[in-house]
C-alpha positions as a printed Julia matrix, in Angstrom:
217×3 Matrix{Float64}:
 22.87  -14.63  -30.46
 24.03  -13.67  -26.96
 22.08  -15.56  -24.31
 20.33  -13.83  -21.43
 22.44  -12.98  -18.38
 22.47  -15.33  -15.4
 19.73  -14.79  -12.82
 21.45  -13.1    -9.89
 20.41  -13.05   -6.25
 20.26   -9.73   -4.4
 22.26   -9.58   -1.18
 19.24   -8.66    0.96
 17.6   -11.98   -0.02
 20.31  -14.06    1.68
 18.72  -15.78    4.71
 19.41  -14.5     8.21
 19.55  -18.18    9.21
 23.14  -18.33    7.93
 24.0   -16.83   11.33
 27.58  -17.39   12.43
 28.17  -19.47    9.3
 28.44  -16.3     7.2
 31.56  -14.14    7.02
 32.05  -11.04    4.84
 35.56  -10.42    3.52
 36.92   -7.53    1.44
 39.44   -8.3    -1.3
 41.76   -6.11   -3.3
 42.01   -6.64   -7.04
 44.01   -9.76   -7.91
 43.6   -11.52   -4.55
 42.85  -15.27   -4.5
 39.61  -16.43   -2.9
 40.53  -20.1    -3.14
 42.95  -22.17   -5.18
 42.56  -25.29   -7.25
 43.01  -28.26   -4.89
 41.97  -26.38   -1.71
 39.4   -28.07    0.51
 35.86  -27.28   -0.68
 33.93  -26.53    2.51
 32.09  -23.27    1.79
 30.02  -21.43   -0.81
 30.96  -17.86   -1.72
 28.6   -15.04   -2.7
 29.82  -11.93   -4.54
 28.25   -8.94   -2.8
 30.05   -6.55   -5.14
 33.08   -6.79   -7.4
 34.24   -9.23  -10.07
 35.79  -12.69   -9.93
 37.47  -14.89  -12.52
 37.59  -18.68  -12.38
 40.66  -20.42  -13.81
 41.95  -23.97  -14.13
 45.51  -25.19  -14.61
 46.25  -28.42  -16.48
 48.87  -30.96  -15.42
 51.12  -29.41  -18.07
 50.76  -26.0   -16.41
 48.49  -24.43  -19.04
 45.98  -21.99  -17.52
 42.51  -21.32  -18.88
 39.77  -18.89  -17.81
 36.48  -20.77  -17.52
 34.3   -18.18  -15.82
 33.94  -14.48  -15.14
 31.5   -13.7   -12.33
 30.12  -10.53  -10.78
 27.82   -9.24   -8.04
 24.86  -11.49   -7.26
 26.59  -14.72   -8.29
 27.89  -17.68   -6.28
 31.03  -19.77   -6.55
 32.3   -22.87   -4.8
 28.83  -24.46   -4.78
 30.35  -27.79   -5.87
 30.87  -28.58   -2.18
 27.08  -28.97   -1.86
 27.27  -31.95   -4.24
 30.07  -33.6    -2.26
 33.03  -32.12   -4.12
 35.93  -32.52   -1.64
 38.32  -30.0    -3.22
 37.97  -27.04   -5.55
 38.44  -28.05   -9.19
 39.42  -24.49  -10.15
 40.89  -21.33   -8.66
 39.01  -18.09   -8.01
 40.51  -14.6    -7.76
 39.17  -11.06   -7.88
 39.62   -8.82  -10.93
 38.36   -5.73   -9.07
 37.95   -4.62   -5.47
 35.32   -6.98   -4.11
 33.25   -7.9    -1.08
 32.74  -11.66   -0.84
 30.49  -13.44    1.64
 31.81  -16.84    2.74
 29.01  -19.22    3.72
 29.98  -22.41    5.5
 28.74  -25.56    3.78
 26.59  -26.66    6.74
 24.99  -23.19    7.01
 24.18  -23.19    3.29
 22.64  -26.67    3.43
 20.58  -25.66    6.48
 19.29  -22.52    4.74
 18.36  -24.45    1.58
 16.41  -26.9     3.75
 14.73  -24.36    6.04
 14.16  -21.44    3.64
 11.96  -22.58    0.68
 11.93  -19.14   -0.99
 15.72  -18.91   -0.95
 16.01  -22.52   -2.1
 13.84  -21.77   -5.16
 15.87  -18.68   -6.02
 19.14  -20.57   -5.67
 17.84  -23.4    -7.86
 16.77  -20.88  -10.53
 20.24  -19.34  -10.35
 21.96  -22.72  -10.82
 19.72  -23.62  -13.77
 20.43  -20.24  -15.37
 24.18  -20.78  -14.95
 23.87  -24.28  -16.43
 22.16  -22.84  -19.52
 25.01  -20.37  -19.95
 27.65  -23.09  -19.54
 25.95  -25.11  -22.3
 25.83  -22.01  -24.5
 29.53  -21.41  -23.82
 30.32  -24.96  -24.94
 28.3   -24.62  -28.15
 29.98  -21.27  -28.77
 33.44  -22.82  -28.31
 32.67  -25.76  -30.61
 30.96  -24.02  -33.5
 31.75  -20.3   -33.59
 34.82  -18.44  -34.81
 37.13  -16.73  -32.32
 35.8   -13.37  -33.55
 32.22  -14.34  -32.69
 33.32  -15.83  -29.36
 35.03  -12.56  -28.41
 31.95  -10.55  -29.4
 29.77  -12.81  -27.24
 32.11  -12.52  -24.23
 32.1    -8.72  -24.49
 28.3    -8.59  -24.76
 27.95  -10.83  -21.71
 30.4    -8.69  -19.74
 28.36   -5.63  -20.66
 25.17   -7.36  -19.43
 23.61   -7.18  -22.89
 19.9    -7.95  -22.66
 19.62   -7.1   -18.96
 16.93   -4.44  -18.45
 17.72   -3.09  -21.91
 20.84   -1.31  -20.64
 24.44   -1.47  -21.77
 27.08   -0.93  -19.13
 30.74   -0.03  -18.96
 32.49   -3.39  -18.81
 35.42   -2.79  -16.47
 37.84    0.09  -15.92
 40.67   -1.84  -17.58
 40.63   -5.1   -19.49
 43.47   -7.6   -19.79
 43.7    -9.04  -23.28
 45.5   -12.1   -21.91
 42.38  -12.88  -19.87
 40.16  -12.36  -22.89
 42.41  -14.63  -24.96
 42.17  -17.38  -22.35
 38.4   -16.94  -22.1
 37.87  -17.0   -25.87
 40.4   -19.74  -26.52
 42.72  -17.93  -28.91
 45.95  -15.91  -28.88
 46.45  -12.42  -27.49
 47.47  -11.16  -30.94
 44.13  -12.32  -32.38
 42.26  -10.62  -29.53
 44.18   -7.4   -30.21
 43.33   -7.65  -33.92
 39.61   -8.16  -33.3
 39.44   -5.45  -30.62
 40.97   -2.94  -33.02
 38.57   -4.1   -35.74
 35.54   -3.72  -33.43
 36.7    -0.24  -32.43
 37.16    0.9   -36.03
 33.65   -0.36  -36.85
 32.22    1.58  -33.88
 31.13   -1.53  -31.97
 33.26   -0.72  -28.92
 35.11    2.21  -27.36
 38.1     1.81  -25.13
 40.73    3.85  -23.38
 40.66    4.01  -19.59
 37.35    2.12  -19.77
 35.82   -0.23  -22.31
 32.25    0.28  -23.52
 30.31   -2.12  -25.69
 27.56   -0.99  -28.07
 24.59   -3.18  -28.96
 25.71   -3.01  -32.6
 28.38   -5.58  -31.68
 25.56   -8.12  -31.88
 25.92   -7.84  -35.67
 29.14   -9.86  -35.44
 27.22  -12.76  -33.9
 24.04  -12.78  -35.96
 25.67  -12.21  -39.37
 28.2   -14.42  -41.11
């Protein structure tokens, strides 16, 4: 079944001790935050908006490995000594991103125990989801993988509320995230709509009944 959403950190909880090491930047949809191979010297916090994480192979094949939203961090690999970003990050909606210099983040984690505990809980929650994503990729059909991605995007299981996913959804992105072709995504999306699991036009809405695709063979 769909795993619980990642624990997110509210903006007001970010330590004041970041000081001059924190910079807020507004991004239009489709703008890059950092690119694969750029120097990794800061952690980024999504105040509001949505971000996708992609990697490009040596052969030029691109894959979507993460879709993040408000309350989540990216670029935290620099805290473990990662010298360059192993993936690219770009916005998929208008976003406000807080850039936190590596030294400021390390100082806050050392000096602010409450924030350090919250950040650790966030990282553990993300690790659980990454493991679930891997199991999903290895053992589930592309139809089930798509259903799971849509439920996660709709924050299924969070406070018992379903949400509009995004104003528009790119099936190429979904195909890369699920690991299948765009034509298969289009087929399954039409199937889900006919069964009443989703509604889409200018927006895409996911109903909890989509869970039936995951829990039943």
